[in-house]
N, C-alpha and C positions, 0 to 999 in steps of 0.2 A: 333273471329272465332266461328263458330257454334259447338254444341256438336258433331254432326256427323263428322265435320272436325277434331276435336281433336281425336275422336275414330279412324278415318281413318289414321291419322298421326301416332298414336301408332302402328297400325297394319303394316303400311308400314315400320316403324322403325324396328320392330321385324323381318319382312321379310328380310330387308336389312342386319341387323346384322348377322342373321344366314344363309343368302344366299339361302332362300327358295322361290320358286315361289308361285303364288296364289293357284293353285289346291292342291299341297302337303300341303300347310299351312292350307287350309280348312280341309284337311283330318286329320292333326294333331289336329285341333280343335275338329272335330267329335270324334276322338279317346279319347281326353281328357274329352269330355262330358260323355263318356261311363264309364270312370274310376271312382273309389270312390274318394271322397274328392272335393276340390275346383277346378273348371274347369280351371281357370286362372293359378293356381299353377301347375296343371297337364300339361297344355300346355307348360309352361316354362321348366318343367322337361323333357318332351318328346323332346323338341328342344335341350336341354342341353345334352341329352344322344345320340345324333347323333354321328356317328363315326368320321366324319370330325371335329366336334366341340371338341370331346374328344382329338384328336391329337393336335388341336390348344391350348386347355386349358393346356395340359401337356407340351407344349413347344417344340413339334416336328415339328411345322410349324409356320412361321411368321404370316400368315393370315389364315382365314378360307378357302379362295379360294385356297391357296397353299396346305392346308390339304386335300381339296377335290381332287386336282390334284394328290397328293401322293397316295390317296386311289384308284383313277381311274387308275393309272399306275401299280396297283397290287404290291405295296411295303409293304402292311400291312397284318399282320396275327392277327386274333382274335381267341384265344384259339387254336393256331396251324393251323388254316384254313385260306387260302387266301380269303380275302374279298375285292371286288372292288366296293362296293356300298356305296357312301358317307353317305346316309341316314340310313344305318344299325344301328339298335338300340342296344347299348351295355347294359348289365345288370350287377348288382352287382356280383362280383366274376370273371368277365371276365378279361383276360390278353390280352392287345393290344400291339403288338410290330412290329418293322420294320424287314423285312426279313433279314437273315444273310448276303446274298450276296450284300445287299444295305447298310449295316451298315457302311462300310468303305468309302462310297461315300463322296466326299468333300462337297456336298450339305448339308448333315446332320451335318457335323462338323461346317459349317457356321451357320446353323440354331440354333444349341445348343449354339454357342457363342452369338448370338443375343438375344436368349430367356432365357439366364441363369438367369437373374434377375427377370424374371416373376414368380409371386407366383402361385403355384399349388393349386387348390381348395382342401378343406379338405376331400372331398368325393372320392378322387383318390390319388394313390401313384405313383409318376413318378420317374423313374430311367433313367436319360438322358445319363448316361455313357453307358448303354446297350440298349438305345432307347426302353424302355419297360414301360408300364403303367398298373397298376392294379386298377380296379374299386372296391373300398372298400364297397361302399354303394350307394343307390339311393340318389341323392342330394335333399335337401329340398329347398324351395324358398329363405330362408335366405342365403344359400350358393351360390346362383346364383346372381352375381353382374352385371346384365344387366339393364341399365336404361330404362326399359319399364314398363308401368303401364298396366299389363295384364287384369285388370278389364275393362278397356276401350275396349279392344279387344273382351272380352266376351260380353259386352253390344252391340258392333257393330254386332257381329254374331248372337246374340239372337233376333234380330229384325225380 
C-alpha cells in the first residue's frame, strides 16, 4: 500500500471510531493546528473531549452512537445546563450528568449493567450510581487508548 493509502486509512479509522464526518474532522484538525503543542496529540484530545465520547468513556452508553442519541434526545446536563449537541467540547472541571427524570429509566439500568466492567479513563471520575461524570483534567495522549497513529493524519492534511 502507498504512503498516501496508509495516511488515508488512519484518517478514516479515526473518523469512524469517533463518528465524525469529513468537514467537522477537518475543522478539528484546523483547531488542533492553532493550539499549542503537537498537532496530532491536540487532535486526539479534541476528539476525546466531545460530549458523546465522554458519555461513552464513562460507561453511560454502550456505543458512541448511543451516546450521541442520548445527547440528541436532551437527556444530558453539563454543569446544570441541558446540552443537546454531541460535539460539545467539555472542559476540565465540568460535571456531566443524566437529567433526574431519566435516571430511573430502564434503559440506563441496562446500560450500567453492560458497561460495569469497563475501565474509566484516569482523566475523569464516573459515578454510575448517580449517572454523573466529573472531568478532572484534560487528557494527555498516553491516556487515550485509541489505536490510531495521529501523525499519519497530520501528514495527510499537511500536504
